[in-house]
C-alpha positions in Angstrom: -0.8 19.2 0.7 0.4 21.4 -2.2 -1.0 21.0 -5.7 2.0 19.1 -7.1 2.0 16.7 -4.2 -1.8 16.2 -4.7 -1.4 15.6 -8.4 1.4 13.1 -8.0 -0.4 11.3 -5.1 -3.7 11.0 -7.1 -1.8 9.7 -10.2 0.1 7.1 -8.3 -2.9 6.1 -6.2 -4.8 5.3 -9.4 -2.0 3.3 -10.9 -0.5 5.9 -13.1 2.9 7.5 -13.5 4.5 10.6 -14.9 3.2 9.9 -18.5 -0.4 9.6 -17.3 -0.1 12.8 -15.2 1.4 14.6 -18.2 -1.5 13.5 -20.4 -4.1 14.7 -17.9 -2.4 18.0 -17.3 -2.0 18.7 -21.1 -5.7 17.9 -21.6 -6.6 20.5 -18.9 -4.1 23.0 -20.4 -2.0 23.0 -17.3 1.8 23.3 -17.5 3.4 19.9 -17.3 5.4 18.6 -14.3 8.9 17.6 -15.4 9.9 14.0 -14.9 12.6 14.8 -12.3 10.1 17.0 -10.4 7.5 14.2 -10.5 10.2 11.8 -9.1 11.1 14.2 -6.3 7.5 14.5 -5.2 6.9 10.7 -5.6 9.9 9.9 -3.5 8.8 12.2 -0.6 5.2 10.8 -0.8 6.4 7.2 -1.0 8.5 7.7 2.1 5.5 9.2 4.0 3.2 6.3 2.8 5.8 3.8 4.0 6.0 5.4 7.4 2.2 5.5 7.7 1.9 1.8 6.6 4.5 0.9 9.2 2.6 2.8 12.0 -0.6 1.0 10.9 1.0 -2.4 10.9 2.5 -1.8 14.4 -0.9 -0.7 15.7 -2.5 -3.8 14.1 0.0 -6.0 15.9 -0.7 -4.4 19.2 -4.4 -5.0 18.7 -3.8 -8.6 17.8 -1.6 -9.1 20.9 -4.2 -7.5 23.1 -6.9 -9.8 21.6 -4.7 -12.9 22.0 -4.1 -12.1 25.7 -7.8 -11.3 26.2 -8.8 -14.7 24.8 -6.0 -16.4 26.8 -4.0 -17.4 23.7 -0.6 -17.4 25.4 2.1 -19.9 26.0 3.4 -20.8 29.5 5.6 -17.7 29.6 2.6 -15.4 28.8 3.8 -14.7 25.3 0.8 -14.1 23.0 0.2 -16.7 20.3 -0.8 -15.2 17.0 -2.0 -17.2 14.1 -0.5 -16.2 10.8 -1.8 -17.7 7.5 0.3 -17.5 4.3 -0.5 -19.6 1.3 2.5 -18.5 -0.7 0.5 -17.6 -3.8 -0.2 -14.6 -5.8 -3.9 -13.9 -6.2 -4.8 -12.8 -9.7 -8.2 -11.1 -10.2 -10.0 -9.7 -13.2 -13.4 -8.2 -13.5 -16.5 -10.3 -14.2 -15.9 -14.1 -13.7 -12.2 -15.0 -14.0 -10.2 -15.5 -10.8 -6.9 -17.4 -10.6 -4.6 -17.9 -7.7 -1.3 -19.2 -9.0 0.6 -21.4 -6.5 4.3 -21.0 -6.3 4.7 -24.7 -5.9 6.5 -24.7 -2.6 
């Protein structure tokens, strides 16, 4: 990975954006990365991250299907039965002692 890709990747991975990268680079006396250049690198990286996530999810599904078949969790046609749990809430966390999970009320 080239230095610009690495810089954009690290910035986005830690929750930052162009402004944060610009601040870091100016502190280190490194020439800034223009906003449109940052966006180009970001778009390429985001596309690759999406592809990687898709591959990982597909592999996870295969493992779940194999495990369901191994345990005999199939219907009469042999279709694996997978349990999916969704509570339709958005977990909200903070450091120390506060945790809140807001239900969407559905």
